[in-house]
C-alpha positions in Angstrom: 0.8 112.3 71.3 -0.1 109.2 72.8 0.3 106.5 70.2 -1.0 103.1 71.0 0.5 101.4 68.0 3.8 99.5 68.2 6.3 100.0 65.5 8.8 97.2 64.7 12.0 97.5 62.6 11.5 96.2 59.0 13.9 93.2 59.5 11.3 91.6 61.8 8.5 91.9 59.4 7.9 88.8 57.2 5.4 88.1 54.6 4.1 85.1 52.7 6.4 86.1 49.8 9.6 86.5 51.9 12.7 85.1 50.2 11.0 84.9 46.8 12.1 87.1 43.9 9.4 88.7 41.9 9.0 87.0 38.5 10.3 88.9 35.6 9.2 88.2 32.1 12.2 87.0 30.1 12.5 88.5 26.7 12.1 86.1 23.9 15.1 85.5 21.8 14.8 84.4 18.2 17.3 81.6 17.4 18.4 81.6 13.8 17.4 78.5 11.8 20.3 76.1 11.8 20.8 73.3 9.4 21.5 70.2 11.4 23.7 68.8 8.6 25.9 71.9 8.6 26.3 71.8 12.4 27.1 68.1 12.3 29.7 68.5 9.5 31.3 71.4 11.4 31.5 69.3 14.6 32.9 66.1 13.0 35.2 67.9 10.7 38.3 67.5 12.8 40.4 64.4 13.0 41.6 63.3 16.4 44.6 61.3 17.4 44.4 58.4 19.9 47.1 58.3 22.6 48.7 55.4 20.8 48.9 57.4 17.6 50.4 60.4 19.4 53.0 58.0 20.9 53.9 56.6 17.5 54.2 60.1 16.0 56.6 61.1 18.8 58.6 57.8 18.7 59.0 58.0 14.9 59.6 61.7 14.9 56.7 62.4 12.5 55.6 66.1 12.3 52.5 67.0 10.4 52.0 70.4 9.0 48.6 72.1 8.4 48.5 71.0 4.7 49.1 67.4 5.6 46.4 67.5 8.4 44.0 69.1 5.9 44.7 66.3 3.4 44.2 63.7 6.1 40.9 65.3 7.1 39.7 65.3 3.5 40.7 61.6 3.1 38.8 60.6 6.2 35.7 62.5 4.9 36.0 60.7 1.6 36.2 57.4 3.3 33.1 58.2 5.4 31.2 59.1 2.3 32.0 55.7 0.8 30.9 53.9 4.0 34.3 52.9 5.2 34.8 51.9 8.8 38.6 51.4 9.2 40.9 52.9 6.6 44.5 53.0 5.7 45.6 56.4 4.5 48.9 56.4 2.6 50.4 59.9 2.3 53.2 60.8 -0.1 54.5 57.3 0.0 56.2 58.3 3.3 53.4 58.2 5.9 50.6 55.8 6.8 47.7 56.2 9.1 45.1 53.7 10.2 42.0 55.6 10.9 38.7 54.8 12.6 36.4 56.6 10.1 33.4 56.5 12.3 35.2 58.1 15.2 37.4 60.3 12.9 40.3 59.1 15.0 43.8 58.2 13.9 44.6 54.8 15.6 48.2 54.6 14.6 50.8 56.3 12.5 53.9 55.0 10.6 56.8 56.5 8.7 58.3 55.1 5.5 60.5 52.5 7.2 57.7 51.2 9.4 55.3 51.0 6.4 57.6 48.4 4.7 57.8 46.3 7.8 54.1 46.1 8.6 51.1 44.1 7.6 47.9 46.1 7.8 44.9 44.2 9.2 41.3 45.0 10.2 40.9 47.7 7.5 38.2 47.8 4.9 39.6 50.5 2.7 42.8 52.3 1.6 43.3 55.8 0.4 46.4 57.1 -1.3 47.0 60.8 -1.1 
């Protein structure tokens, strides 16, 4: 057997498609129809606290439970529906929050003693809950 052909190991053989992965058809996935308004309301539903507000809560030893947070969230939503920009939220005659309604962010927080000593400026609405 006199073979005149030369055999080379496979690692030396290259082709025009070397390094390319074969294309694989991706399955189509149906995305359920989502109501933009529902997604938006879900995303903006939470109320955030600025670092300043968090510092005031800690300094004044103010603790909010789930019910109070829910009431604050509802108050901010009501203010947004009325077109408010900066609101004062008075809660149970013991707590006050200045809230940026557009950003859904509590700017500052006060307890009963601090409420009596302060003048509230740059607000366009007040909500008593």
